[in-house]
C-alpha positions as CSV (number, residue, x, y, z in Angstrom):
1,M,10.9,-2.2,9.9
2,S,14.0,-2.8,11.9
3,Q,15.7,0.2,13.6
4,F,19.2,1.0,12.3
5,R,21.7,0.4,15.2
6,F,23.5,3.6,16.4
7,S,26.8,1.7,16.6
8,R,26.6,1.1,12.9
9,R,26.1,4.7,11.8
10,P,28.6,5.6,9.0
11,D,29.5,8.9,10.8
12,L,30.0,7.2,14.2
13,G,33.8,7.5,14.1
14,D,33.4,11.3,14.2
15,S,32.0,11.3,17.7
16,I,34.0,8.5,19.3
17,R,37.2,9.2,21.1
18,V,39.9,6.6,21.8
19,S,43.1,6.4,23.7
20,F,45.9,3.7,23.7
21,E,48.0,2.3,26.4
22,F,51.3,0.6,25.7
23,F,53.1,-1.9,27.8
24,P,56.5,-1.0,29.1
25,P,59.5,-2.2,27.0
26,K,62.0,-4.3,28.9
27,T,64.6,-4.8,26.1
28,D,65.7,-3.0,23.0
29,E,63.7,-5.5,20.9
30,M,60.6,-4.8,22.9
31,E,61.2,-1.1,22.6
32,T,61.4,-1.4,18.8
33,R,58.1,-3.4,18.7
34,L,56.5,-0.8,20.9
35,W,57.5,2.0,18.5
36,E,56.1,-0.1,15.6
37,T,52.8,-0.3,17.5
38,V,52.8,3.5,18.1
39,T,53.5,4.1,14.5
40,R,50.8,1.8,13.4
41,L,48.1,3.4,15.5
42,K,49.0,7.1,15.2
43,P,47.0,7.6,12.0
44,L,43.9,7.0,14.0
45,H,44.5,10.2,15.9
46,P,43.8,9.0,19.4
47,D,43.0,11.5,22.2
48,F,46.2,10.5,23.9
49,V,48.6,7.6,24.3
50,S,50.4,6.4,27.4
51,V,53.3,4.1,28.3
52,T,53.1,2.3,31.6
53,Y,55.8,1.5,34.1
54,G,56.7,-2.0,34.9
55,A,56.0,-3.3,38.4
56,G,57.9,-1.3,40.9
57,G,58.9,1.3,38.3
58,S,61.3,-1.2,36.8
59,T,61.1,0.2,33.3
60,R,60.9,3.9,34.3
61,E,63.9,5.0,32.2
62,R,62.6,3.3,29.0
63,T,59.2,4.6,29.6
64,A,60.4,8.2,29.9
65,R,62.5,7.8,26.7
66,T,59.5,6.5,24.8
67,V,57.3,9.3,26.1
68,A,59.9,11.9,24.9
69,R,60.1,10.2,21.5
70,I,56.3,10.3,21.1
71,L,56.3,13.9,22.1
72,H,59.0,15.0,19.7
73,Q,58.5,12.6,16.7
74,T,54.8,12.4,16.4
75,H,51.6,14.6,16.6
76,L,50.3,12.4,19.4
77,A,49.7,13.7,23.0
78,P,51.6,11.4,25.4
79,A,50.4,10.8,28.9
80,A,53.2,10.0,31.3
81,H,52.4,7.3,33.8
82,L,53.4,8.2,37.3
83,T,53.5,5.8,40.3
84,C,54.6,6.1,43.9
85,I,56.2,2.6,44.1
86,D,59.7,2.6,45.6
87,A,60.1,6.4,45.4
88,S,60.2,9.2,47.8
89,R,58.1,12.4,47.4
90,D,61.2,14.3,46.3
91,E,61.9,11.7,43.7
92,V,58.4,11.7,42.3
93,D,58.3,15.5,42.3
94,A,61.5,15.5,40.3
95,V,60.0,13.1,37.8
96,I,57.0,15.4,37.4
97,R,59.3,18.4,36.8
98,Q,61.3,16.4,34.3
99,F,58.2,15.4,32.2
100,A,56.8,19.0,32.5
101,E,60.1,20.4,31.1
102,L,59.8,17.9,28.2
103,G,56.4,19.5,27.4
104,V,54.2,16.7,28.8
105,K,50.8,18.0,29.8
106,R,49.0,14.8,30.6
107,F,49.6,12.2,33.4
108,V,48.1,8.9,34.4
109,A,48.5,9.0,38.3
110,L,48.5,5.6,39.9
111,R,49.6,4.1,43.2
112,G,51.2,1.3,41.1
113,D,51.7,-2.4,41.6
114,P,54.4,-3.8,43.9
115,A,57.6,-5.1,42.3
116,S,56.5,-8.6,43.5
117,G,53.5,-8.4,41.1
118,V,49.8,-7.7,41.0
119,G,47.8,-9.1,44.0
120,T,50.8,-9.1,46.4
121,G,51.1,-6.9,49.5
122,Y,51.7,-3.2,49.0
123,Q,54.1,-1.3,51.4
124,P,54.4,2.5,50.7
125,H,57.8,4.1,50.6
126,P,58.5,5.5,54.1
127,Q,59.0,9.0,52.6
128,G,56.7,8.5,49.6
129,Y,53.2,9.2,48.6
130,A,50.9,6.5,49.9
131,N,48.3,6.3,47.2
132,G,46.8,7.7,44.0
133,A,45.0,10.5,45.7
134,E,48.2,11.8,47.1
135,M,49.8,11.5,43.6
136,V,47.1,13.6,42.1
137,A,47.6,16.3,44.7
138,A,51.3,16.3,44.0
139,L,50.7,16.9,40.3
140,R,48.2,19.6,41.0
141,R,50.7,21.5,43.1
142,Q,53.1,21.5,40.2
143,G,50.9,22.5,37.2
144,D,47.6,22.6,35.5
145,F,47.9,19.1,34.0
146,D,45.3,16.7,32.6
147,I,45.2,13.9,35.1
148,S,43.8,10.4,34.5
149,V,43.4,8.0,37.4
150,S,42.3,4.4,37.8
151,A,38.9,3.0,38.6
152,Y,37.7,-0.5,39.3
153,P,34.3,-1.7,38.2
154,E,34.8,-4.9,40.3
155,K,36.6,-2.9,43.1
156,H,40.3,-2.9,43.7
157,P,41.4,-6.4,45.0
158,E,42.8,-4.8,48.1
159,S,39.7,-2.8,49.0
160,P,37.4,-4.4,51.6
161,D,34.2,-3.1,49.9
162,F,32.9,-0.9,47.1
163,A,32.3,2.0,49.6
164,T,36.0,2.2,50.5
165,D,37.0,1.9,46.8
166,I,34.7,4.6,45.6
167,D,35.7,6.9,48.6
168,M,39.3,6.6,47.2
169,L,38.1,7.6,43.8
170,K,36.3,10.6,45.3
171,R,39.5,11.7,47.0
172,K,41.3,11.6,43.6
173,V,38.6,13.7,42.1
174,D,38.6,16.2,45.0
175,N,42.4,16.5,44.5
176,G,42.0,17.3,40.9
177,A,41.6,14.2,38.7
178,T,40.3,14.9,35.2
179,R,39.0,11.5,34.3
180,A,39.0,7.9,35.5
181,I,40.0,5.0,33.3
182,T,38.7,1.6,34.4
183,Q,40.5,-1.6,34.9
184,F,39.5,-4.0,32.0
185,F,36.3,-5.9,32.3
186,F,34.3,-8.2,30.0
187,D,30.7,-7.8,31.3
188,N,29.3,-4.5,30.3
189,D,26.6,-4.7,32.9
190,I,29.3,-4.6,35.6
191,Y,30.7,-1.4,34.1
192,E,27.2,0.2,33.9
193,R,26.4,-0.7,37.5
194,Y,29.8,0.7,38.6
195,V,29.1,4.1,36.8
196,E,25.7,4.2,38.6
197,R,27.4,3.7,42.0
198,V,30.0,6.4,41.1
199,R,27.4,8.9,40.1
200,R,25.3,8.3,43.3
201,A,28.5,9.1,45.2
202,G,28.6,12.5,43.6
203,I,31.5,11.8,41.2
204,Y,30.9,13.2,37.7
205,I,34.2,13.1,35.8
206,P,34.2,10.8,32.8
207,I,34.6,7.1,33.7
208,V,36.3,5.8,30.5
209,P,36.0,2.0,30.0
210,G,39.3,0.2,29.7
211,I,39.1,-2.4,26.9
212,L,41.5,-5.4,26.7
213,P,41.4,-7.4,23.5
214,V,42.2,-11.0,24.5
215,H,45.6,-11.5,22.9
216,N,46.1,-14.7,24.9
217,I,43.1,-16.2,26.9
218,V,45.4,-18.1,29.3
219,Q,47.5,-15.1,30.2
220,V,44.4,-12.9,30.5
221,A,42.6,-15.4,32.8
222,N,45.7,-15.7,35.0
223,F,46.2,-12.0,35.3
224,S,42.5,-11.4,35.8
225,A,42.5,-13.8,38.8
226,R,45.2,-11.7,40.5
227,A,43.6,-8.4,39.6
228,G,40.1,-9.3,40.7
229,A,38.6,-9.1,37.3
230,H,35.9,-11.7,36.3
231,V,36.3,-13.7,33.2
232,P,32.9,-15.0,32.2
233,A,32.5,-18.6,31.2
234,W,31.1,-17.6,27.7
235,L,34.4,-15.7,27.1
236,R,36.5,-18.7,27.9
237,E,34.3,-20.9,25.6
238,R,34.9,-18.5,22.7
239,F,38.6,-19.5,22.7
240,D,38.2,-23.2,23.4
241,G,40.4,-25.2,21.1
242,L,42.4,-22.2,19.8
243,E,45.5,-22.7,21.9
244,A,47.6,-23.8,18.8
245,D,45.7,-21.6,16.3
246,P,47.0,-18.1,16.8
247,Q,45.4,-16.7,13.6
248,T,41.9,-17.8,14.5
249,H,42.5,-16.7,18.1
250,A,43.3,-13.2,16.9
251,L,40.2,-13.1,14.7
252,V,38.0,-14.1,17.6
253,A,39.7,-11.7,19.9
254,A,39.0,-8.7,17.5
255,A,35.3,-9.8,17.1
256,V,34.8,-10.2,20.9
257,A,36.4,-6.7,21.6
258,A,34.4,-5.1,18.8
259,E,31.2,-6.7,20.2
260,Q,31.9,-5.3,23.6
261,V,32.7,-1.8,22.3
262,Q,29.6,-1.7,20.0
263,D,27.4,-2.7,23.0
264,L,28.9,0.1,25.1
265,I,28.2,2.6,22.3
266,E,24.6,1.5,22.2
267,R,24.5,2.3,26.0
268,G,25.8,5.8,25.4
269,V,29.6,5.5,25.9
270,G,31.7,7.7,23.6
271,D,35.2,7.3,25.0
272,F,37.4,4.1,25.1
273,H,40.8,3.3,26.4
274,F,42.6,0.3,24.8
275,Y,45.1,-1.8,26.6
276,T,47.1,-2.7,23.5
277,M,49.7,-4.9,25.1
278,N,51.9,-3.6,22.2
279,R,49.7,-5.5,19.7
280,A,48.4,-2.9,17.3
281,D,46.4,-5.2,15.0
282,L,43.5,-6.0,17.4
283,A,43.1,-2.4,18.6
284,Y,43.3,-1.1,15.0
285,A,40.7,-3.6,13.8
286,V,38.2,-2.6,16.5
287,C,38.7,1.0,15.8
288,H,38.1,0.4,12.1
289,M,34.8,-1.4,12.9
290,I,33.5,1.6,14.8
291,G,34.4,4.0,12.1
292,I,37.8,5.4,13.3
293,R,39.9,5.5,10.3
294,P,43.1,7.3,9.1
295,R,42.5,10.7,7.5
296,P,43.0,11.1,3.8
297,N,46.6,10.6,2.6
298,E,47.6,8.7,5.8
299,G,48.6,5.1,5.2
300,T,46.3,2.3,6.5
301,S,48.5,-0.8,6.0
302,A,50.9,-2.2,8.5
303,K,53.7,-1.9,6.0
304,S,53.1,1.8,5.2
305,A,52.5,2.7,8.8
306,A,55.7,1.2,9.9
307,A,57.8,2.7,7.1
C-alpha cells in the first residue's frame, strides 16, 4: 500500500502560511498592474505582503504610496521595505516614523542593492547605516515591530565565506530580527543544508524560503548569475524551446514552482515567501495546488478579483 503524501492532504492549506513580495512600480501603468496583482492575491489571506524599493531607493515614493494603499484599502498586513542605500541615518529614521504613523507594524530591513545594480560595488552613505544589522537596530529603537531580514542559502555574493555571511545574520537576530527570508533558490538540498548551518550557529528564528516562479528563464538566469544563485541544468532544460511560447512557459513555470514547494512541505517547511514579480497568476496557481484557497464568498477568478 502506497503512503499518502503529506503535501497532498486536503487540509494542508490550513497549516501553510504564505507571503507575497511585489516588485516596485516605475510608472503609472506598472503601479496599476501591481494593484491588480495585489487585488488578485488578497483573497488568499497571506500572512503579509511587501513592496520592494528599486535599486538605490529609486521607487521609494511609489513604494510608500502603495504600502499606504494596501494598509487603508485592504485587510492585508503590509510590510514596508527599508534600505540604507543613499540615505543618512536621520533620513532612514524619518522614513520609519512616517510608516509607523501610517500604522505599519511590519518591516523588511535590508542593506539594499546599489543603484548601479545587483553584483556591483556597495558604498555605504557616509552618515548612513552600513548594513542590515544596523537597520534592524534602528527599527528596534523606534518600536516593537515585526522585522524580516534577508538570508542567503548560497551566501551573499559579497561575502568571502559562509561563516562571515552567517555571522551577519546572527547580528541581525541579536539586534531584534523576527524572521529571515531567503534569496530565491531552485535546489531544495541547498536550502536544507543552509538551515542546518544556521541552526548550528545558534540562530533559531524562522528561515522562510523565498520562492521565485520562473516567469522568464533568460531573465532569471541572468539575474541569478549576478546574485550568486545557482540555476541547475535540469531547470534550464525544462524551458528549452519555449522562448516563443509564453503560454506553455507559464504552465511549466507553475508546475516547477509547485513541485519545489511540495517537496519543501514534505521536508517539514510550513512558511513560504513568493517573489511574484507582479505576476499573480503563477503564485496563485501554486497556492491553489497546496490547498490555499479564497474563503467562501470571495471571488477566485481574475475578473472578479480585479473588479
